C-alpha positions as CSV (number, residue, x, y, z in Angstrom):
1,X,154.2,101.3,107.3
2,X,150.9,101.1,106.0
3,X,148.6,100.0,108.8
4,X,146.5,98.5,106.8
5,X,148.9,96.4,104.7
6,X,150.2,95.2,108.1
7,X,147.6,92.5,107.5
8,X,148.2,92.0,104.1
9,X,152.0,91.6,104.3
10,X,151.8,88.9,107.2
11,X,149.7,86.9,105.4
12,X,152.3,87.0,102.3
13,X,155.2,86.4,104.0
14,X,153.5,83.7,106.2
15,X,151.7,81.7,103.2
16,X,153.0,82.9,99.8
17,X,156.1,83.1,100.6
18,X,156.3,86.8,99.1
19,X,158.6,89.9,100.6
20,X,158.9,93.5,100.0
21,X,161.9,94.7,99.6
22,X,163.9,96.8,102.2
23,X,163.3,100.5,100.7
24,X,159.5,99.1,100.5
25,X,156.9,101.8,99.7
26,X,159.4,104.5,98.1
27,X,160.7,100.9,96.3
28,X,156.8,99.3,95.7
29,X,158.2,96.0,94.6
30,X,157.4,92.6,96.0
31,X,160.4,90.1,95.9
32,X,159.4,86.0,95.5
33,X,160.7,82.8,94.6
34,X,157.4,80.6,92.7
35,X,155.6,82.8,90.8
36,X,152.5,84.0,92.7
37,X,149.0,82.6,90.3
38,X,147.7,85.4,88.3
39,X,144.6,86.5,90.1
40,X,146.7,87.3,93.3
41,X,149.3,89.9,91.5
42,X,145.9,91.6,90.6
43,X,144.5,91.0,94.2
44,X,147.9,92.6,95.8
45,X,148.4,95.4,93.2
46,X,144.5,96.2,94.4
47,X,145.1,97.0,98.1
48,X,148.8,98.3,97.7
49,X,147.9,99.8,94.3
50,X,148.3,99.5,90.3
51,X,152.3,100.4,90.5
52,X,153.3,97.6,92.5
53,X,156.5,95.0,90.9
54,X,156.9,92.3,91.6
55,X,160.7,90.5,90.9
56,X,161.7,86.4,90.8
57,X,164.7,86.4,93.6
58,X,166.0,82.8,95.2
59,X,164.3,81.8,98.1
60,X,167.3,82.4,100.1
61,X,167.0,86.2,99.2
62,X,163.2,86.1,99.8
63,X,164.1,84.7,103.6
64,X,166.4,87.3,104.4
65,X,163.9,89.9,103.7
66,X,161.0,88.1,105.4
67,X,163.7,88.4,108.7
68,X,163.8,91.5,108.0
69,X,160.8,92.5,108.3
70,X,159.2,89.9,110.6
71,X,161.7,91.7,113.1
72,X,161.0,95.5,112.0
73,X,157.4,95.0,112.4
74,X,157.5,92.7,115.5
75,X,156.2,96.0,117.7
76,X,153.5,96.6,115.1
77,X,153.0,92.6,115.3
78,X,152.5,92.4,118.9
79,X,149.8,94.9,118.3
80,X,147.5,93.4,116.8
81,X,147.9,89.8,117.9
82,X,144.2,89.3,119.0
83,X,143.1,90.1,115.4
84,X,140.1,92.3,114.9
85,X,138.6,92.2,118.4
86,X,141.6,94.4,120.1
87,X,141.0,97.1,116.9
88,X,140.3,100.7,118.7
89,X,137.5,103.4,117.2
90,X,140.9,105.0,116.2
91,X,141.8,102.3,113.6
92,X,139.1,101.3,112.9
93,X,138.1,104.7,111.7
94,X,142.1,104.6,109.8
95,X,141.1,101.4,108.2
96,X,138.1,103.1,106.4
97,X,139.0,105.7,105.3
98,X,141.8,104.4,103.7
99,X,142.7,105.0,99.8
100,X,143.0,100.9,98.9
101,X,139.6,99.8,100.9
102,X,137.9,103.4,99.6
103,X,138.4,101.9,96.1
104,X,138.2,98.3,96.9
105,X,134.7,98.8,99.0
106,X,134.0,101.3,95.7
107,X,134.6,99.2,93.1
108,X,132.6,96.2,94.4
109,X,129.6,98.1,94.6
110,X,129.9,99.2,91.4
111,X,130.3,95.6,89.7
112,X,127.4,94.8,92.1
113,X,125.5,97.7,90.2
114,X,127.2,96.8,86.6
115,X,125.0,93.4,87.6
116,X,122.0,94.6,88.6
117,X,122.2,93.5,91.8
118,X,119.5,94.5,94.1
119,X,121.7,93.3,97.8
120,X,125.6,93.2,98.4
121,X,126.3,90.5,101.1
122,X,129.8,90.9,102.8
123,X,129.8,87.5,104.4
124,X,133.2,87.2,107.0
125,X,134.4,83.2,106.7
126,X,137.5,81.4,108.9
127,X,139.6,82.5,106.3
128,X,138.2,84.6,103.8
129,X,135.6,87.4,103.2
130,X,133.1,86.2,101.1
131,X,131.6,89.0,98.6
132,X,128.4,87.9,97.0
133,X,125.0,89.7,95.7
134,X,121.6,89.2,94.6
135,X,121.0,89.2,90.1
136,X,117.3,88.7,89.6
137,X,116.8,86.7,92.6
138,X,119.6,84.4,92.6
139,X,123.0,84.6,94.4
140,X,126.0,85.3,92.4
141,X,129.9,85.0,93.5
142,X,131.7,88.2,93.5
143,X,135.5,88.1,95.2
144,X,137.0,86.5,98.0
145,X,139.4,88.9,99.8
146,X,141.9,88.3,102.2
147,X,141.0,87.2,106.0
148,X,142.9,90.0,106.7
149,X,140.2,93.2,105.2
150,X,137.3,91.8,107.1
151,X,138.0,95.0,109.9
152,X,138.7,97.5,107.3
153,X,136.1,96.4,104.9
154,X,133.1,96.4,107.8
155,X,134.4,99.7,108.9
156,X,134.3,101.8,106.1
157,X,131.0,100.5,104.9
158,X,129.9,101.5,108.6
159,X,131.6,105.0,108.4
160,X,130.2,105.1,104.6
161,X,126.5,104.4,106.6
162,X,127.4,106.5,109.6
163,X,127.1,103.9,111.8
164,X,129.1,103.6,114.9
165,X,132.5,101.8,114.5
166,X,133.7,100.8,117.0
167,X,130.0,98.7,118.0
168,X,130.7,95.1,116.9
169,X,127.9,93.5,119.6
170,X,124.8,94.3,117.8
171,X,123.1,94.5,115.0
172,X,122.6,98.1,113.5
173,X,121.0,99.7,110.3
174,X,122.1,102.3,108.3
175,X,121.9,104.0,105.3
176,X,123.8,105.4,102.2
177,X,123.4,108.0,99.8
178,X,125.3,106.9,96.3
179,X,126.1,108.5,93.1
180,X,127.7,106.6,90.2
181,X,127.7,108.7,87.1
182,X,123.9,110.1,86.8
183,X,122.4,107.7,89.1
184,X,121.6,108.4,92.2
185,X,121.1,105.1,94.9
186,X,120.2,104.2,98.1
187,X,121.2,101.7,100.3
188,X,120.0,100.1,103.4
189,X,122.6,98.7,105.6
190,X,121.6,95.9,108.2
191,X,124.8,94.4,110.0
192,X,124.7,91.2,112.2
193,X,127.7,89.9,114.6
194,X,129.3,86.8,114.1
195,X,132.3,84.7,114.9
196,X,134.5,85.6,112.2
197,X,133.2,89.3,112.0
198,X,130.1,91.1,111.1
199,X,127.9,89.8,108.2
200,X,127.0,92.8,106.2
201,X,124.2,93.7,103.8
202,X,123.1,96.5,101.4
203,X,119.8,96.3,99.7
204,X,120.7,99.2,96.6
205,X,118.0,100.9,96.4
206,X,117.5,103.2,92.0
207,X,115.9,105.6,92.3
208,X,115.7,105.4,88.4
209,X,114.3,101.6,88.7
210,X,111.3,102.9,90.1
211,X,109.6,104.9,87.2
212,X,107.5,101.6,85.9
213,X,103.6,101.5,84.8
214,X,101.4,98.5,85.4
215,X,101.5,97.5,82.0
216,X,105.8,97.0,81.9
217,X,105.4,93.9,85.1
218,X,104.0,91.4,83.1
219,X,100.1,91.1,84.2
220,X,98.6,88.8,81.5
221,X,96.4,91.0,79.7
222,X,92.6,90.2,81.3
223,X,94.9,90.2,85.0
224,X,95.9,93.7,83.9
225,X,92.2,94.9,83.0
226,X,91.0,93.5,86.0
227,X,93.2,94.9,88.5
228,X,92.9,98.3,86.8
229,X,88.8,98.2,87.4
230,X,89.9,96.5,91.0
231,X,92.1,100.3,92.4
232,X,89.6,102.5,90.7
233,X,87.3,101.8,93.3
234,X,86.3,104.8,95.9
235,X,86.1,103.0,98.9
236,X,87.7,98.5,100.4
237,X,91.4,97.2,100.9
238,X,93.2,95.8,97.9
239,X,95.9,93.3,99.7
240,X,99.4,92.2,97.7
241,X,100.9,89.0,98.5
242,X,103.7,87.2,98.2
243,X,107.2,86.7,100.3
244,X,110.1,88.8,101.2
245,X,111.9,90.2,97.5
246,X,108.5,89.2,94.9
247,X,108.2,92.4,93.9
248,X,105.5,93.7,96.2
249,X,106.6,97.2,96.9
250,X,107.1,98.0,92.8
251,X,104.0,96.8,92.1
252,X,102.1,99.2,95.5
253,X,104.3,102.0,94.0
254,X,103.2,101.5,90.4
255,X,99.4,101.2,91.5
256,X,100.3,104.8,93.5
257,X,102.1,106.1,90.3
258,X,98.9,104.9,88.1
259,X,95.7,106.3,90.4
260,X,97.7,109.5,91.4
261,X,95.8,111.9,89.2
262,X,96.3,115.0,91.8
263,X,92.4,115.0,92.5
264,X,93.2,112.9,95.4
265,X,95.3,112.5,99.0
266,X,97.4,109.5,99.5
267,X,99.3,109.2,102.6
268,X,101.1,106.1,103.1
269,X,103.6,104.8,105.9
270,X,106.5,102.4,105.3
271,X,108.9,100.7,107.3
272,X,111.0,101.6,105.5
273,X,110.6,104.0,102.7
274,X,112.1,102.4,99.9
275,X,111.5,105.6,97.0
276,X,109.9,109.0,97.2
277,X,107.1,109.6,95.2
278,X,106.0,112.8,94.4
279,X,103.1,114.0,95.5
280,X,102.3,112.0,98.0
281,X,103.2,112.4,101.4
282,X,105.4,109.4,103.3
283,X,105.2,108.2,106.3
284,X,108.5,106.4,108.1
285,X,108.1,103.4,110.9
286,X,109.9,104.3,113.8
287,X,109.3,101.9,116.5
288,X,112.2,103.8,118.6
289,X,109.7,106.6,119.4
290,X,106.4,104.5,119.1
291,X,105.6,105.3,115.4
292,X,104.4,101.7,114.8
293,X,102.5,101.0,111.6
294,X,98.4,100.7,113.8
295,X,99.9,104.2,116.2
296,X,100.6,105.6,112.1
297,X,97.8,104.4,110.7
298,X,95.6,106.1,113.7
299,X,97.0,109.1,112.4
300,X,96.8,109.2,109.1
301,X,93.1,108.4,109.3
302,X,92.9,111.9,110.9
303,X,94.6,113.9,107.9
304,X,91.5,113.7,105.3
305,X,93.1,111.3,103.1
306,X,91.8,109.7,100.2
307,X,93.8,107.2,99.6
308,X,96.0,105.0,102.2
309,X,99.0,102.1,101.6
310,X,100.0,100.9,104.6
311,X,103.6,99.0,104.1
312,X,102.8,95.6,105.9
313,X,99.3,94.4,108.0
314,X,101.1,92.6,110.4
315,X,99.2,92.3,113.7
316,X,95.7,92.6,114.5
317,X,95.6,96.3,115.5
318,X,96.5,97.4,111.6
319,X,94.6,94.7,109.7
320,X,91.7,96.6,112.1
321,X,92.2,99.6,111.5
322,X,92.8,99.4,107.7
323,X,89.7,97.5,107.7
324,X,87.8,100.3,109.9
325,X,88.9,103.5,106.6
326,X,87.9,100.9,104.4
327,X,84.2,101.0,105.8
328,X,84.3,104.4,106.0
329,X,85.1,105.3,102.9
330,X,88.7,105.2,101.9
331,X,91.0,103.3,99.2
332,X,93.2,101.1,101.5
333,X,96.6,99.2,100.3
334,X,98.5,96.8,102.0
335,X,101.1,93.3,101.6
336,X,100.4,90.1,103.6
337,X,103.3,87.4,103.5
338,X,101.5,84.5,102.2
339,X,102.0,81.6,99.5
340,X,98.7,82.9,97.6
341,X,96.1,84.6,97.1
342,X,93.2,82.9,98.6
343,X,96.0,82.4,101.5
344,X,95.7,86.1,102.6
345,X,91.9,85.8,103.4
346,X,92.2,82.8,106.0
347,X,95.6,84.7,107.6
348,X,93.7,87.9,108.1
349,X,91.1,85.1,110.6
350,X,93.9,83.8,112.2
351,X,94.6,87.5,113.2
352,X,91.6,86.9,114.7
353,X,89.2,89.0,112.0
354,X,85.6,88.5,111.8
355,X,85.0,87.0,108.6
356,X,82.2,89.5,108.1
357,X,84.1,92.1,108.1
358,X,86.9,91.1,105.4
359,X,83.9,89.9,103.5
360,X,83.1,93.6,103.2
361,X,85.8,95.6,103.1
362,X,88.2,93.4,101.0
363,X,87.8,93.8,97.1
364,X,91.2,92.0,95.7
365,X,93.7,90.3,96.4
366,X,97.1,90.0,94.0
367,X,99.5,87.1,95.7
368,X,103.0,87.7,93.1
369,X,106.3,86.1,91.9
370,X,109.5,87.3,90.1
371,X,110.8,84.7,87.6
372,X,113.9,85.3,85.7
373,X,113.6,85.8,82.4
374,X,115.6,84.4,79.2
375,X,118.5,86.4,78.0
376,X,117.3,87.5,74.3
377,X,120.6,87.1,73.3
378,X,121.7,84.0,73.5
379,X,118.1,82.0,73.3
380,X,118.0,78.8,71.8
381,X,115.7,76.4,71.2
382,X,116.1,72.5,73.3
383,X,114.6,69.7,73.3
384,X,111.7,69.1,76.9
385,X,112.7,66.1,79.2
386,X,110.7,63.2,80.1
387,X,111.9,65.0,83.9
388,X,110.9,68.5,83.4
389,X,107.5,67.3,81.5
390,X,106.1,65.4,85.1
391,X,108.1,68.6,87.5
392,X,105.5,70.2,84.9
393,X,102.1,67.9,84.3
394,X,102.0,69.2,80.9
395,X,102.6,66.3,77.7
396,X,106.5,66.5,76.3
397,X,104.5,65.1,72.8
398,X,102.3,68.6,72.7
399,X,104.5,70.7,73.9
400,X,108.5,69.0,72.5
401,X,111.0,72.5,72.5
402,X,111.5,75.2,74.8
403,X,113.5,78.4,75.1
404,X,116.2,78.6,77.2
405,X,120.1,80.7,77.3
406,X,123.4,79.6,76.7
407,X,124.9,81.7,78.4
408,X,126.5,84.5,77.0
409,X,128.4,88.0,78.5
410,X,125.1,90.1,78.3
411,X,123.9,88.0,81.0
412,X,126.3,87.5,82.8
413,X,126.6,83.1,81.2
414,X,123.9,82.6,83.5
415,X,121.0,82.5,80.1
416,X,119.1,84.7,82.2
417,X,118.6,88.6,82.4
418,X,116.3,90.8,84.4
419,X,112.9,89.1,85.9
420,X,108.9,88.6,85.4
421,X,106.1,88.6,87.4
422,X,103.7,86.1,87.8
423,X,100.3,87.0,89.2
424,X,97.1,85.7,90.4
425,X,94.2,88.0,91.0
426,X,91.2,87.2,93.7
427,X,87.9,89.3,93.7
428,X,86.1,89.7,95.8
429,X,82.9,88.0,94.2
430,X,79.9,86.9,96.1
431,X,81.0,83.2,95.3
432,X,83.8,83.8,97.8
433,X,81.9,85.7,100.0
434,X,79.7,82.9,100.6
435,X,82.6,80.1,100.6
436,X,84.3,82.5,103.6
437,X,80.9,83.8,105.3
438,X,80.5,79.3,105.4
439,X,84.0,79.1,106.8
440,X,85.6,77.7,104.4
441,X,89.6,77.5,104.5
442,X,92.3,78.6,102.3
443,X,92.0,75.6,99.6
444,X,87.6,76.0,99.4
445,X,88.1,79.5,98.7
446,X,90.8,79.4,95.8
447,X,88.4,76.5,94.3
448,X,85.9,78.9,94.2
449,X,87.9,81.4,93.3
450,X,89.4,79.0,89.5
451,X,86.0,77.8,89.6
452,X,84.7,81.7,88.5
453,X,88.1,81.6,86.6
454,X,91.3,82.3,88.4
455,X,94.5,82.6,86.6
456,X,96.8,80.6,89.5
457,X,100.1,81.7,89.8
458,X,101.3,78.3,88.2
459,X,99.0,78.7,84.7
460,X,100.4,82.6,85.2
461,X,103.9,80.7,84.9
462,X,103.2,77.9,82.9
463,X,102.0,81.2,80.3
464,X,105.1,82.6,79.9
465,X,106.8,79.6,78.9
466,X,104.7,78.7,76.3
467,X,105.7,82.2,75.1
468,X,109.4,81.5,75.3
469,X,109.9,84.1,78.7
470,X,110.8,81.8,81.7
471,X,112.1,78.1,81.6
472,X,111.1,75.1,83.3
473,X,113.4,74.9,86.5
474,X,112.2,79.3,87.1
475,X,108.5,77.6,87.4
476,X,109.3,75.0,89.4
477,X,111.4,77.2,92.1
478,X,109.2,79.8,92.7
479,X,105.5,78.2,91.7
480,X,104.3,75.2,93.3
481,X,101.8,73.0,91.0
482,X,98.5,73.4,92.0
C-alpha cells in the first residue's frame, strides 16, 4: 500500500463508508453502498489516479472489505496514529515525491495562474486544507482538500523551494522557479507553523508581467505629465507610498525603465529583488550577513551611481543616507508605508529627520492604491443607490447610473477583471516647504497641496467611477473620504 494513500483510505472507510477491493491497486476499484458526491469522486480520482472506478455493493460486502483492510493496514496505521508530528524526513520526502501529490500541487498552481492570482495560500484547518488565492487583491477559494494531505502538500512545496522539510517549528522563506508553458515564474515562499500544520504562502512574480510602461498604469494625463517632470530631475528624492500590495514596486520598476537610457548608472537595493531589470545593478538585502538597507546604501554611494532605488525606508539611518545621497547629486527613489502623500513627510519627521532636510531633498511623493476594473465582457448599467451616493458624497440625481459587471466566465463570475492604479502626486513647492518649516502636520500639508491642485486618491477614484472603470464598492474599499 502506498503510504500516501493510507490516510485517504482510512478517511474513506471511516467517514464515507467506501472500501477498496481486496486486489487493489491491481484492480483500481472502490466499493460503496451509498454513492459518494460527484465532487468527492473527483477528488479521490485526482489523488489515486483517474483510472479508479466506483461500483455499488450492499452494506455487508462493504463492511467485510473495511474489516479486511483495517486488519491488513493495522501495523501501518499504528505507525501514523499520532499524525504529522510523527513523520520523519524520509517519509516526508517520499510524500513530496509521490506522483499524485505532484499533480495536485501543480494543478493548484496552474489554476491560480489561470486566474492571474498574485498569491497562493495553503491554510491548514482541523478537518481540511483550505487552498485560496488572491485575485485582483481579493481572496478567492480554490479548494478544500482532505486534512490527510496537509503534510504531503507542505512537504512538496518546501521541497520545490529547497527548504528544510523536517523543520516544522520555525518559519522559513524560499523561492521556486516555475515554468508554465513559455512563462517563466518566480514564486516567493513563506512558511509559518500553526496548530494544524504549516501555513504556506506563495507570492507569484511573473517576469512577463512587469514589462509595463508608465503610460499603462492608469495615471491621469495631468498626473503622468507632472510625474514625468519630477523623475527627470537630476537629483532629489521621489517617494512612492501605500500599503502592501498597492503596486509600489511596479510603479518604481516602470519608472526606472522609463529613465534608464543607458547613459546613467542605476543601482537598486531591494528586499527581495522581485524582477531583474536589464542594464541595472540590483542588490538583495541579506540581514543574516549584515547587508541591511542602510549598510548596502553606504556601499552603493561609493559605486558612482546616478540613480539609486531603495526598496523601502524603514529606519532613521536609511532615511539619513538617502537624503545625504539626494543632496550630493543623486536621484533617489524609495517607498514608505503611509496612507497618503502628505503622511510621508510626517513619517520622516517621526523618524527624527529635520524638517529643513526633508524640504530640501524631497521633490515629489506619490501615494497609490489599486482598484479592480469592471469586466468589459459583462458590464452593464445600473442605478446608483442612495446608500452608495451617501458613501461617495455625491448627488444621485446628477449621476444616476453606474457601470457594474454582472459576472461571466471570463471574470470568474466576480464582475471584475484586472486592476488599475489610483494616484495622488504631491510635488514639493515653496508653499508646502513653508508649511513644513512652520511645523504643519499631515493635514496642513495636504490642504496646502489641494490648494495647489493636488488630486487626491478619492478624486482620482471618482474620475474612474465616472468613466465606468470601477465601482462604488471598490472606491469605498480602498480609499477614504476627503
